[in-house]
N, CA, C and O atoms as a GROMACS GRO file, in nm:
protein
  596
    1MET      N    1   1.719   8.656  13.860
    1MET     CA    2   1.705   8.704  13.968
    1MET      C    3   1.716   8.589  14.100
    1MET      O    4   1.685   8.472  14.080
    2ARG      N    5   1.749   8.621  14.194
    2ARG     CA    6   1.779   8.497  14.321
    2ARG      C    7   1.673   8.556  14.432
    2ARG      O    8   1.689   8.670  14.476
    3PHE      N    9   1.569   8.477  14.472
    3PHE     CA   10   1.498   8.490  14.561
    3PHE      C   11   1.523   8.436  14.688
    3PHE      O   12   1.533   8.314  14.681
    4SER      N   13   1.543   8.495  14.833
    4SER     CA   14   1.560   8.412  14.940
    4SER      C   15   1.436   8.328  14.975
    4SER      O   16   1.331   8.339  14.912
    5SER      N   17   1.453   8.248  15.074
    5SER     CA   18   1.345   8.163  15.094
    5SER      C   19   1.259   8.278  15.167
    5SER      O   20   1.142   8.298  15.131
    6ALA      N   21   1.321   8.356  15.273
    6ALA     CA   22   1.181   8.445  15.312
    6ALA      C   23   1.098   8.529  15.213
    6ALA      O   24   0.983   8.561  15.245
    7ASP      N   25   1.144   8.562  15.108
    7ASP     CA   26   1.064   8.622  14.989
    7ASP      C   27   0.981   8.536  14.933
    7ASP      O   28   0.870   8.568  14.892
    8MET      N   29   1.046   8.382  14.925
    8MET     CA   30   0.910   8.309  14.897
    8MET      C   31   0.805   8.302  15.001
    8MET      O   32   0.687   8.340  14.996
    9ARG      N   33   0.868   8.251  15.090
    9ARG     CA   34   0.749   8.232  15.211
    9ARG      C   35   0.664   8.355  15.249
    9ARG      O   36   0.553   8.332  15.295
   10PHE      N   37   0.702   8.478  15.235
   10PHE     CA   38   0.593   8.575  15.271
   10PHE      C   39   0.519   8.633  15.157
   10PHE      O   40   0.438   8.725  15.167
   11GLY      N   41   0.560   8.556  15.021
   11GLY     CA   42   0.511   8.645  14.916
   11GLY      C   43   0.532   8.746  14.850
   11GLY      O   44   0.459   8.796  14.764
   12ARG      N   45   0.635   8.784  14.888
   12ARG     CA   46   0.683   8.898  14.828
   12ARG      C   47   0.721   8.893  14.702
   12ARG      O   48   0.696   9.003  14.654
   13ILE      N   49   0.771   8.822  14.620
   13ILE     CA   50   0.787   8.767  14.512
   13ILE      C   51   0.650   8.802  14.386
   13ILE      O   52   0.672   8.863  14.281
   14ASN      N   53   0.529   8.755  14.420
   14ASN     CA   54   0.406   8.804  14.350
   14ASN      C   55   0.374   8.920  14.401
   14ASN      O   56   0.274   8.968  14.348
   15ARG      N   57   0.425   8.990  14.492
   15ARG     CA   58   0.389   9.154  14.513
   15ARG      C   59   0.522   9.200  14.403
   15ARG      O   60   0.465   9.267  14.316
   16ARG      N   61   0.596   9.197  14.386
   16ARG     CA   62   0.698   9.249  14.331
   16ARG      C   63   0.617   9.247  14.138
   16ARG      O   64   0.605   9.330  14.048
   17ARG      N   65   0.579   9.101  14.155
   17ARG     CA   66   0.569   9.046  13.986
   17ARG      C   67   0.468   9.120  13.940
   17ARG      O   68   0.470   9.158  13.823
   18ALA      N   69   0.343   9.158  14.043
   18ALA     CA   70   0.234   9.196  13.987
   18ALA      C   71   0.241   9.363  14.031
   18ALA      O   72   0.137   9.427  14.049
   19GLY      N   73   0.341   9.408  14.041
   19GLY     CA   74   0.388   9.535  14.079
   19GLY      C   75   0.296   9.646  14.202
   19GLY      O   76   0.263   9.765  14.202
   20LYS      N   77   0.280   9.535  14.294
   20LYS     CA   78   0.173   9.576  14.424
   20LYS      C   79   0.296   9.564  14.533
   20LYS      O   80   0.260   9.504  14.635
   21THR      N   81   0.471   9.619  14.533
   21THR     CA   82   0.518   9.647  14.631
   21THR      C   83   0.473   9.723  14.756
   21THR      O   84   0.491   9.703  14.876
   22ASN      N   85   0.409   9.816  14.689
   22ASN     CA   86   0.372   9.910  14.821
   22ASN      C   87   0.210   9.914  14.826
   22ASN      O   88   0.134  10.008  14.847
   23ARG      N   89   0.194   9.827  14.809
   23ARG     CA   90   0.028   9.765  14.898
   23ARG      C   91  -0.006   9.726  15.008
   23ARG      O   92   0.051   9.622  15.040
   24ASP      N   93  -0.092   9.776  15.097
   24ASP     CA   94  -0.094   9.745  15.252
   24ASP      C   95   0.054   9.805  15.292
   24ASP      O   96   0.123   9.731  15.362
   25ARG      N   97   0.108   9.932  15.255
   25ARG     CA   98   0.232   9.942  15.320
   25ARG      C   99   0.223  10.125  15.403
   25ARG      O  100   0.179  10.226  15.348
   26SER      N  101   0.272  10.116  15.528
   26SER     CA  102   0.264  10.254  15.556
   26SER      C  103   0.363  10.339  15.524
   26SER      O  104   0.449  10.270  15.469
   27GLU      N  105   0.415  10.505  15.530
   27GLU     CA  106   0.465  10.606  15.509
   27GLU      C  107   0.622  10.551  15.560
   27GLU      O  108   0.717  10.608  15.507
   28CYS      N  109   0.647  10.458  15.646
   28CYS     CA  110   0.770  10.415  15.708
   28CYS      C  111   0.774  10.306  15.653
   28CYS      O  112   0.846  10.236  15.724
   29GLY      N  113   0.744  10.254  15.575
   29GLY     CA  114   0.739  10.110  15.515
   29GLY      C  115   0.750   9.988  15.577
   29GLY      O  116   0.826   9.897  15.542
   30GLN      N  117   0.639   9.987  15.711
   30GLN     CA  118   0.613   9.874  15.790
   30GLN      C  119   0.476   9.832  15.788
   30GLN      O  120   0.381   9.911  15.781
   31TYR      N  121   0.463   9.686  15.797
   31TYR     CA  122   0.402   9.612  15.808
   31TYR      C  123   0.285   9.597  15.933
   31TYR      O  124   0.338   9.589  16.044
   32GLN      N  125   0.158   9.592  15.935
   32GLN     CA  126   0.101   9.616  16.084
   32GLN      C  127  -0.040   9.552  16.050
   32GLN      O  128  -0.132   9.605  15.988
   33ASN      N  129  -0.034   9.401  16.117
   33ASN     CA  130  -0.169   9.300  16.139
   33ASN      C  131  -0.220   9.282  15.942
   33ASN      O  132  -0.331   9.269  15.892
   34GLY      N  133  -0.108   9.288  15.888
   34GLY     CA  134  -0.140   9.248  15.709
   34GLY      C  135  -0.195   9.389  15.653
   34GLY      O  136  -0.140   9.436  15.553
   35LYS      N  137  -0.267   9.435  15.695
   35LYS     CA  138  -0.314   9.564  15.632
   35LYS      C  139  -0.330   9.724  15.668
   35LYS      O  140  -0.351   9.814  15.587
   36ASP      N  141  -0.313   9.736  15.816
   36ASP     CA  142  -0.333   9.855  15.883
   36ASP      C  143  -0.212   9.914  15.887
   36ASP      O  144  -0.116   9.860  15.942
   37PRO      N  145  -0.204  10.052  15.816
   37PRO     CA  146  -0.043  10.119  15.859
   37PRO      C  147  -0.013  10.168  15.976
   37PRO      O  148  -0.098  10.214  16.050
   38ILE      N  149   0.087  10.164  15.999
   38ILE     CA  150   0.122  10.216  16.160
   38ILE      C  151   0.110  10.375  16.162
   38ILE      O  152   0.153  10.434  16.062
   39THR      N  153   0.055  10.450  16.265
   39THR     CA  154   0.041  10.545  16.245
   39THR      C  155   0.133  10.615  16.352
   39THR      O  156   0.132  10.587  16.472
   40MET      N  157   0.218  10.718  16.287
   40MET     CA  158   0.343  10.764  16.340
   40MET      C  159   0.294  10.900  16.392
   40MET      O  160   0.200  10.948  16.329
   41ASN      N  161   0.339  10.967  16.493
   41ASN     CA  162   0.311  11.079  16.547
   41ASN      C  163   0.459  11.164  16.590
   41ASN      O  164   0.556  11.111  16.642
   42LYS      N  165   0.445  11.328  16.548
   42LYS     CA  166   0.536  11.369  16.577
   42LYS      C  167   0.530  11.400  16.700
   42LYS      O  168   0.428  11.450  16.747
   43LEU      N  169   0.668  11.369  16.792
   43LEU     CA  170   0.640  11.401  16.916
   43LEU      C  171   0.737  11.504  16.981
   43LEU      O  172   0.858  11.489  16.964
   44LYS      N  173   0.695  11.598  17.048
   44LYS     CA  174   0.792  11.697  17.131
   44LYS      C  175   0.764  11.670  17.243
   44LYS      O  176   0.647  11.678  17.280
   45CYS      N  177   0.874  11.629  17.333
   45CYS     CA  178   0.877  11.618  17.475
   45CYS      C  179   0.951  11.710  17.560
   45CYS      O  180   1.069  11.724  17.527
   46SER      N  181   0.917  11.766  17.646
   46SER     CA  182   0.961  11.880  17.749
   46SER      C  183   0.967  11.833  17.867
   46SER      O  184   0.930  11.892  17.968
   47VAL      N  185   1.017  11.719  17.862
   47VAL     CA  186   1.018  11.614  18.021
   47VAL      C  187   1.161  11.571  18.008
   47VAL      O  188   1.200  11.463  17.963
   48THR      N  189   1.257  11.698  18.066
   48THR     CA  190   1.423  11.655  18.048
   48THR      C  191   1.465  11.542  18.144
   48THR      O  192   1.560  11.464  18.138
   49THR      N  193   1.363  11.556  18.236
   49THR     CA  194   1.406  11.437  18.342
   49THR      C  195   1.422  11.278  18.308
   49THR      O  196   1.467  11.181  18.368
   50CYS      N  197   1.355  11.304  18.164
   50CYS     CA  198   1.340  11.169  18.121
   50CYS      C  199   1.437  11.090  18.069
   50CYS      O  200   1.505  11.145  17.982
   51ARG      N  201   1.463  10.983  18.094
   51ARG     CA  202   1.583  10.935  18.031
   51ARG      C  203   1.601  10.919  17.888
   51ARG      O  204   1.705  10.928  17.824
   52HIS      N  205   1.436  10.884  17.831
   52HIS     CA  206   1.445  10.860  17.693
   52HIS      C  207   1.483  11.022  17.649
   52HIS      O  208   1.543  11.018  17.542
   53ASN      N  209   1.473  11.111  17.679
   53ASN     CA  210   1.475  11.247  17.647
   53ASN      C  211   1.588  11.277  17.565
   53ASN      O  212   1.696  11.246  17.614
   54GLN      N  213   1.588  11.320  17.471
   54GLN     CA  214   1.718  11.356  17.385
   54GLN      C  215   1.691  11.515  17.312
   54GLN      O  216   1.622  11.520  17.210
   55ASN      N  217   1.737  11.614  17.358
   55ASN     CA  218   1.689  11.737  17.283
   55ASN      C  219   1.520  11.736  17.271
   55ASN      O  220   1.474  11.698  17.163
   56GLU      N  221   1.459  11.762  17.340
   56GLU     CA  222   1.324  11.718  17.344
   56GLU      C  223   1.266  11.600  17.252
   56GLU      O  224   1.144  11.608  17.260
   57LEU      N  225   1.296  11.514  17.182
   57LEU     CA  226   1.286  11.407  17.112
   57LEU      C  227   1.307  11.301  17.199
   57LEU      O  228   1.379  11.306  17.299
   58CYS      N  229   1.233  11.188  17.151
   58CYS     CA  230   1.213  11.070  17.247
   58CYS      C  231   1.264  10.929  17.171
   58CYS      O  232   1.231  10.884  17.061
   59SER      N  233   1.373  10.869  17.288
   59SER     CA  234   1.430  10.770  17.186
   59SER      C  235   1.391  10.615  17.161
   59SER      O  236   1.453  10.523  17.109
   60LEU      N  237   1.226  10.628  17.239
   60LEU     CA  238   1.167  10.499  17.196
   60LEU      C  239   1.079  10.544  17.057
   60LEU      O  240   1.038  10.654  17.021
   61GLN      N  241   1.070  10.409  16.998
   61GLN     CA  242   0.998  10.393  16.880
   61GLN      C  243   0.840  10.401  16.914
   61GLN      O  244   0.750  10.426  16.834
   62LYS      N  245   0.832  10.377  17.033
   62LYS     CA  246   0.683  10.374  17.085
   62LYS      C  247   0.639  10.416  17.252
   62LYS      O  248   0.694  10.378  17.355
   63ILE      N  249   0.538  10.492  17.239
   63ILE     CA  250   0.550  10.545  17.393
   63ILE      C  251   0.399  10.532  17.438
   63ILE      O  252   0.310  10.565  17.359
   64GLN      N  253   0.373  10.489  17.549
   64GLN     CA  254   0.228  10.482  17.618
   64GLN      C  255   0.198  10.584  17.688
   64GLN      O  256   0.250  10.618  17.794
   65VAL      N  257   0.076  10.655  17.605
   65VAL     CA  258   0.016  10.777  17.713
   65VAL      C  259  -0.127  10.728  17.800
   65VAL      O  260  -0.226  10.672  17.754
   66ASP      N  261  -0.098  10.774  17.951
   66ASP     CA  262  -0.177  10.632  18.035
   66ASP      C  263  -0.296  10.770  18.089
   66ASP      O  264  -0.252  10.885  18.096
   67GLY      N  265  -0.428  10.742  18.119
   67GLY     CA  266  -0.527  10.834  18.174
   67GLY      C  267  -0.692  10.775  18.114
   67GLY      O  268  -0.782  10.836  18.057
   68PRO      N  269  -0.679  10.641  18.153
   68PRO     CA  270  -0.804  10.618  18.101
   68PRO      C  271  -0.928  10.679  18.112
   68PRO      O  272  -1.009  10.683  18.019
   69ALA      N  273  -0.952  10.735  18.246
   69ALA     CA  274  -1.061  10.825  18.310
   69ALA      C  275  -1.087  10.952  18.251
   69ALA      O  276  -1.191  11.013  18.228
   70ALA      N  277  -0.928  10.984  18.225
   70ALA     CA  278  -0.898  11.143  18.210
   70ALA      C  279  -0.969  11.260  18.120
   70ALA      O  280  -0.989  11.232  18.002
   71MET      N  281  -1.000  11.357  18.155
   71MET     CA  282  -1.123  11.434  18.089
   71MET      C  283  -1.025  11.572  18.093
   71MET      O  284  -1.083  11.659  18.027
   72GLU      N  285  -0.920  11.614  18.138
   72GLU     CA  286  -0.845  11.687  18.079
   72GLU      C  287  -0.693  11.669  18.087
   72GLU      O  288  -0.672  11.579  18.168
   73SER      N  289  -0.613  11.702  18.053
   73SER     CA  290  -0.480  11.684  18.008
   73SER      C  291  -0.390  11.648  18.139
   73SER      O  292  -0.306  11.558  18.137
   74ARG      N  293  -0.410  11.706  18.221
   74ARG     CA  294  -0.340  11.707  18.336
   74ARG      C  295  -0.359  11.594  18.463
   74ARG      O  296  -0.322  11.585  18.580
   75GLU      N  297  -0.455  11.497  18.351
   75GLU     CA  298  -0.526  11.368  18.404
   75GLU      C  299  -0.455  11.231  18.349
   75GLU      O  300  -0.477  11.117  18.389
   76THR      N  301  -0.352  11.278  18.231
   76THR     CA  302  -0.292  11.199  18.189
   76THR      C  303  -0.143  11.203  18.218
   76THR      O  304  -0.094  11.303  18.269
   77CYS      N  305  -0.065  11.090  18.184
   77CYS     CA  306   0.060  11.106  18.172
   77CYS      C  307   0.140  10.946  18.120
   77CYS      O  308   0.104  10.829  18.130
   78CYS      N  309   0.284  11.023  18.052
   78CYS     CA  310   0.361  10.921  18.005
   78CYS      C  311   0.363  10.824  18.046
   78CYS      O  312   0.424  10.843  18.152
   79GLY      N  313   0.331  10.686  18.039
   79GLY     CA  314   0.364  10.567  18.109
   79GLY      C  315   0.492  10.502  18.065
   79GLY      O  316   0.527  10.388  18.095
   80SER      N  317   0.568  10.602  17.979
   80SER     CA  318   0.678  10.530  17.909
   80SER      C  319   0.790  10.613  18.010
   80SER      O  320   0.910  10.589  18.018
   81TYR      N  321   0.730  10.695  18.068
   81TYR     CA  322   0.851  10.834  18.130
   81TYR      C  323   0.916  10.681  18.237
   81TYR      O  324   0.868  10.572  18.270
   82ALA      N  325   1.023  10.741  18.257
   82ALA     CA  326   1.146  10.654  18.309
   82ALA      C  327   1.278  10.739  18.366
   82ALA      O  328   1.368  10.760  18.285
   83GLU      N  329   1.293  10.792  18.507
   83GLU     CA  330   1.379  10.871  18.528
   83GLU      C  331   1.517  10.854  18.485
   83GLU      O  332   1.581  10.749  18.485
   84ARG      N  333   1.569  11.007  18.435
   84ARG     CA  334   1.714  10.979  18.397
   84ARG      C  335   1.757  10.961  18.552
   84ARG      O  336   1.700  11.001  18.654
   85THR      N  337   1.883  10.883  18.535
   85THR     CA  338   2.012  10.848  18.677
   85THR      C  339   2.109  10.919  18.653
   85THR      O  340   2.119  10.955  18.536
   86LYS      N  341   2.183  10.952  18.722
   86LYS     CA  342   2.316  11.005  18.699
   86LYS      C  343   2.410  10.896  18.663
   86LYS      O  344   2.525  10.922  18.628
   87SER      N  345   2.350  10.734  18.674
   87SER     CA  346   2.466  10.642  18.594
   87SER      C  347   2.396  10.636  18.417
   87SER      O  348   2.428  10.558  18.327
   88ALA      N  349   2.312  10.728  18.416
   88ALA     CA  350   2.270  10.669  18.259
   88ALA      C  351   2.220  10.846  18.207
   88ALA      O  352   2.107  10.884  18.176
   89ARG      N  353   2.319  10.908  18.212
   89ARG     CA  354   2.332  11.059  18.174
   89ARG      C  355   2.259  11.045  17.979
   89ARG      O  356   2.204  11.140  17.923
   90ASN      N  357   2.274  10.948  17.933
   90ASN     CA  358   2.240  10.987  17.814
   90ASN      C  359   2.161  10.843  17.736
   90ASN      O  360   2.178  10.729  17.779
   91GLU      N  361   2.090  10.872  17.637
   91GLU     CA  362   2.008  10.739  17.598
   91GLU      C  363   2.089  10.647  17.549
   91GLU      O  364   2.045  10.532  17.548
   92THR      N  365   2.206  10.670  17.505
   92THR     CA  366   2.298  10.521  17.486
   92THR      C  367   2.327  10.417  17.612
   92THR      O  368   2.353  10.299  17.590
   93ALA      N  369   2.320  10.462  17.724
   93ALA     CA  370   2.336  10.359  17.885
   93ALA      C  371   2.199  10.296  17.851
   93ALA      O  372   2.188  10.180  17.892
   94CYS      N  373   2.090  10.348  17.785
   94CYS     CA  374   1.973  10.226  17.834
   94CYS      C  375   1.966  10.149  17.685
   94CYS      O  376   1.884  10.057  17.683
   95GLY      N  377   2.028  10.167  17.578
   95GLY     CA  378   1.997  10.094  17.464
   95GLY      C  379   1.896  10.098  17.401
   95GLY      O  380   1.859   9.997  17.341
   96CYS      N  381   1.803  10.245  17.397
   96CYS     CA  382   1.671  10.218  17.329
   96CYS      C  383   1.718  10.245  17.193
   96CYS      O  384   1.649  10.184  17.111
   97GLY      N  385   1.806  10.310  17.144
   97GLY     CA  386   1.828  10.367  17.003
   97GLY      C  387   1.843  10.548  17.030
   97GLY      O  388   1.846  10.609  17.136
   98SER      N  389   1.850  10.595  16.896
   98SER     CA  390   1.874  10.693  16.872
   98SER      C  391   1.716  10.807  16.860
   98SER      O  392   1.637  10.778  16.770
   99ALA      N  393   1.693  10.889  16.923
   99ALA     CA  394   1.610  10.987  16.925
   99ALA      C  395   1.518  11.046  16.782
   99ALA      O  396   1.574  11.062  16.674
  100SER      N  397   1.394  11.069  16.801
  100SER     CA  398   1.340  11.057  16.670
  100SER      C  399   1.224  11.142  16.653
  100SER      O  400   1.154  11.103  16.746
  101GLU      N  401   1.162  11.229  16.599
  101GLU     CA  402   1.020  11.306  16.600
  101GLU      C  403   0.893  11.231  16.598
  101GLU      O  404   0.787  11.258  16.654
  102GLN      N  405   0.937  11.094  16.494
  102GLN     CA  406   0.848  11.006  16.481
  102GLN      C  407   0.818  10.941  16.553
  102GLN      O  408   0.896  10.845  16.551
  103THR      N  409   0.722  10.925  16.649
  103THR     CA  410   0.707  10.810  16.721
  103THR      C  411   0.548  10.780  16.728
  103THR      O  412   0.466  10.866  16.696
  104ASP      N  413   0.510  10.650  16.774
  104ASP     CA  414   0.413  10.554  16.753
  104ASP      C  415   0.355  10.574  16.856
  104ASP      O  416   0.433  10.525  16.938
  105ILE      N  417   0.240  10.627  16.932
  105ILE     CA  418   0.178  10.670  17.032
  105ILE      C  419   0.057  10.549  17.086
  105ILE      O  420  -0.051  10.556  17.028
  106HIS      N  421   0.072  10.450  17.184
  106HIS     CA  422  -0.061  10.388  17.207
  106HIS      C  423  -0.107  10.469  17.333
  106HIS      O  424  -0.042  10.516  17.426
  107CYS      N  425  -0.246  10.468  17.306
  107CYS     CA  426  -0.301  10.575  17.423
  107CYS      C  427  -0.422  10.492  17.487
  107CYS      O  428  -0.508  10.431  17.422
  108SER      N  429  -0.411  10.502  17.650
  108SER     CA  430  -0.545  10.468  17.704
  108SER      C  431  -0.663  10.570  17.732
  108SER      O  432  -0.776  10.533  17.764
  109ALA      N  433  -0.623  10.718  17.714
  109ALA     CA  434  -0.725  10.784  17.739
  109ALA      C  435  -0.863  10.814  17.640
  109ALA      O  436  -0.905  10.898  17.561
  110ALA      N  437  -0.899  10.696  17.699
  110ALA     CA  438  -1.047  10.697  17.637
  110ALA      C  439  -1.148  10.799  17.588
  110ALA      O  440  -1.232  10.768  17.503
  111HIS      N  441  -1.139  10.938  17.648
  111HIS     CA  442  -1.237  11.075  17.651
  111HIS      C  443  -1.124  11.182  17.549
  111HIS      O  444  -1.124  11.305  17.544
  112CYS      N  445  -1.054  11.107  17.494
  112CYS     CA  446  -0.992  11.210  17.418
  112CYS      C  447  -1.020  11.198  17.257
  112CYS      O  448  -1.039  11.096  17.191
  113ALA      N  449  -1.017  11.352  17.210
  113ALA     CA  450  -1.069  11.305  17.072
  113ALA      C  451  -0.961  11.237  17.026
  113ALA      O  452  -1.002  11.121  17.014
  114TYR      N  453  -0.841  11.241  16.991
  114TYR     CA  454  -0.756  11.195  16.913
  114TYR      C  455  -0.752  11.032  16.906
  114TYR      O  456  -0.713  10.971  16.806
  115ASN      N  457  -0.798  10.972  17.028
  115ASN     CA  458  -0.747  10.839  17.064
  115ASN      C  459  -0.875  10.751  17.003
  115ASN      O  460  -0.980  10.735  17.064
  116GLU      N  461  -0.844  10.696  16.869
  116GLU     CA  462  -0.876  10.611  16.802
  116GLU      C  463  -0.838  10.428  16.850
  116GLU      O  464  -0.717  10.406  16.858
  117ASN      N  465  -0.920  10.321  16.875
  117ASN     CA  466  -0.884  10.236  16.928
  117ASN      C  467  -0.761  10.192  16.976
  117ASN      O  468  -0.694  10.094  16.943
  118LYS      N  469  -0.739  10.290  17.073
  118LYS     CA  470  -0.630  10.285  17.182
  118LYS      C  471  -0.520  10.332  17.094
  118LYS      O  472  -0.410  10.303  17.141
  119LYS      N  473  -0.515  10.410  16.959
  119LYS     CA  474  -0.393  10.502  16.929
  119LYS      C  475  -0.420  10.629  16.910
  119LYS      O  476  -0.528  10.677  16.877
  120CYS      N  477  -0.313  10.687  16.934
  120CYS     CA  478  -0.318  10.849  16.921
  120CYS      C  479  -0.325  10.880  16.772
  120CYS      O  480  -0.253  10.825  16.689
  121HIS      N  481  -0.431  10.987  16.739
  121HIS     CA  482  -0.404  11.008  16.572
  121HIS      C  483  -0.404  11.166  16.500
  121HIS      O  484  -0.430  11.209  16.388
  122ALA      N  485  -0.350  11.244  16.666
  122ALA     CA  486  -0.293  11.412  16.682
  122ALA      C  487  -0.167  11.387  16.545
  122ALA      O  488  -0.075  11.308  16.567
  123GLU      N  489  -0.173  11.445  16.438
  123GLU     CA  490  -0.033  11.460  16.418
  123GLU      C  491   0.066  11.503  16.504
  123GLU      O  492   0.156  11.421  16.522
  124ASN      N  493   0.077  11.639  16.578
  124ASN     CA  494   0.214  11.657  16.640
  124ASN      C  495   0.161  11.642  16.754
  124ASN      O  496   0.043  11.677  16.752
  125VAL      N  497   0.208  11.593  16.886
  125VAL     CA  498   0.188  11.555  17.006
  125VAL      C  499   0.278  11.611  17.091
  125VAL      O  500   0.396  11.601  17.057
  126SER      N  501   0.250  11.676  17.210
  126SER     CA  502   0.377  11.732  17.299
  126SER      C  503   0.306  11.696  17.460
  126SER      O  504   0.200  11.718  17.519
  127VAL      N  505   0.447  11.623  17.488
  127VAL     CA  506   0.426  11.564  17.629
  127VAL      C  507   0.507  11.667  17.707
  127VAL      O  508   0.601  11.724  17.652
  128GLY      N  509   0.473  11.692  17.831
  128GLY     CA  510   0.494  11.818  17.916
  128GLY      C  511   0.511  11.708  18.073
  128GLY      O  512   0.524  11.590  18.105
  129CYS      N  513   0.493  11.904  18.157
  129CYS     CA  514   0.504  11.806  18.290
  129CYS      C  515   0.449  11.925  18.368
  129CYS      O  516   0.482  12.039  18.337
  130CYS      N  517   0.342  11.895  18.497
  130CYS     CA  518   0.290  11.965  18.564
  130CYS      C  519   0.397  12.041  18.675
  130CYS      O  520   0.371  12.121  18.765
  131CYS      N  521   0.483  12.003  18.647
  131CYS     CA  522   0.576  12.070  18.777
  131CYS      C  523   0.734  12.106  18.699
  131CYS      O  524   0.768  12.094  18.581
  132SER      N  525   0.792  12.143  18.794
  132SER     CA  526   0.920  12.186  18.733
  132SER      C  527   1.040  12.043  18.721
  132SER      O  528   1.102  12.056  18.616
  133ASP      N  529   1.069  11.962  18.772
  133ASP     CA  530   1.150  11.889  18.789
  133ASP      C  531   1.059  11.707  18.803
  133ASP      O  532   1.063  11.633  18.900
  134PRO      N  533   1.004  11.689  18.700
  134PRO     CA  534   0.913  11.561  18.756
  134PRO      C  535   1.016  11.406  18.767
  134PRO      O  536   1.076  11.362  18.669
  135SER      N  537   1.018  11.358  18.864
  135SER     CA  538   1.064  11.248  18.894
  135SER      C  539   0.989  11.117  18.925
  135SER      O  540   1.036  11.040  19.009
  136VAL      N  541   0.833  11.079  18.837
  136VAL     CA  542   0.729  11.004  18.864
  136VAL      C  543   0.689  11.039  18.742
  136VAL      O  544   0.704  11.155  18.705
  137VAL      N  545   0.627  10.938  18.658
  137VAL     CA  546   0.546  10.929  18.601
  137VAL      C  547   0.401  11.022  18.597
  137VAL      O  548   0.354  11.086  18.502
  138SER      N  549   0.346  11.003  18.746
  138SER     CA  550   0.193  11.104  18.736
  138SER      C  551   0.275  11.256  18.738
  138SER      O  552   0.214  11.362  18.750
  139GLU      N  553   0.369  11.251  18.729
  139GLU     CA  554   0.395  11.417  18.715
  139GLU      C  555   0.403  11.457  18.546
  139GLU      O  556   0.436  11.570  18.511
  140THR      N  557   0.375  11.372  18.471
  140THR     CA  558   0.383  11.430  18.319
  140THR      C  559   0.273  11.422  18.288
  140THR      O  560   0.189  11.381  18.369
  141GLU      N  561   0.240  11.459  18.161
  141GLU     CA  562   0.094  11.466  18.131
  141GLU      C  563   0.116  11.483  17.962
  141GLU      O  564   0.221  11.525  17.914
  142CYS      N  565  -0.008  11.440  17.876
  142CYS     CA  566  -0.018  11.458  17.734
  142CYS      C  567  -0.050  11.609  17.754
  142CYS      O  568  -0.140  11.639  17.832
  143CYS      N  569   0.020  11.706  17.686
  143CYS     CA  570  -0.049  11.827  17.636
  143CYS      C  571  -0.127  11.843  17.527
  143CYS      O  572  -0.179  11.953  17.507
  144THR      N  573  -0.145  11.754  17.455
  144THR     CA  574  -0.224  11.756  17.330
  144THR      C  575  -0.352  11.696  17.367
  144THR      O  576  -0.429  11.694  17.271
  145PHE      N  577  -0.401  11.644  17.479
  145PHE     CA  578  -0.521  11.564  17.500
  145PHE      C  579  -0.620  11.691  17.516
  145PHE      O  580  -0.608  11.793  17.584
  146GLN      N  581  -0.740  11.640  17.415
  146GLN     CA  582  -0.891  11.725  17.355
  146GLN      C  583  -0.960  11.656  17.441
  146GLN      O  584  -0.924  11.540  17.460
  147PRO      N  585  -1.064  11.705  17.509
  147PRO     CA  586  -1.153  11.610  17.544
  147PRO      C  587  -1.297  11.597  17.443
  147PRO      O  588  -1.350  11.701  17.404
  148ARG      N  589  -1.360  11.452  17.402
  148ARG     CA  590  -1.422  11.469  17.314
  148ARG      C  591  -1.522  11.537  17.298
  148ARG      O  592  -1.583  11.550  17.404
  149ALA      N  593  -1.570  11.588  17.209
  149ALA     CA  594  -1.727  11.683  17.202
  149ALA      C  595  -1.833  11.624  17.262
  149ALA      O  596  -1.943  11.680  17.263
   0.00000   0.00000   0.00000
């Protein structure tokens, strides 16, 4: 069997030989900080004016939910929101990738029950809007927000 120099440098050979290929590995097969698995959330987004929205799925692999002092969902927002322009009718125009329900969510809403070390740990997350046709970040919100007890 032939091994690449990358395999040797990163110790993949030893893990293969020791039968530890899945050690420290997340569900999606990625490593983060050596040992911590990446938390992936199922995201549903109803903000159709966002350029990243494709059939209520987000084309970004990770998003940012903001609202450091939020005490309820309407005080949060999707910091990754970008208004869909007429020149970018579909996601391929921004080059972000294809939409998926699996999204990594970073969160600054310190008072949310699902926030652990600025990462969202809710299995299912819903991002919506507080008006009928949002055009700025502040008109979006994390509908999954729950205040800490």
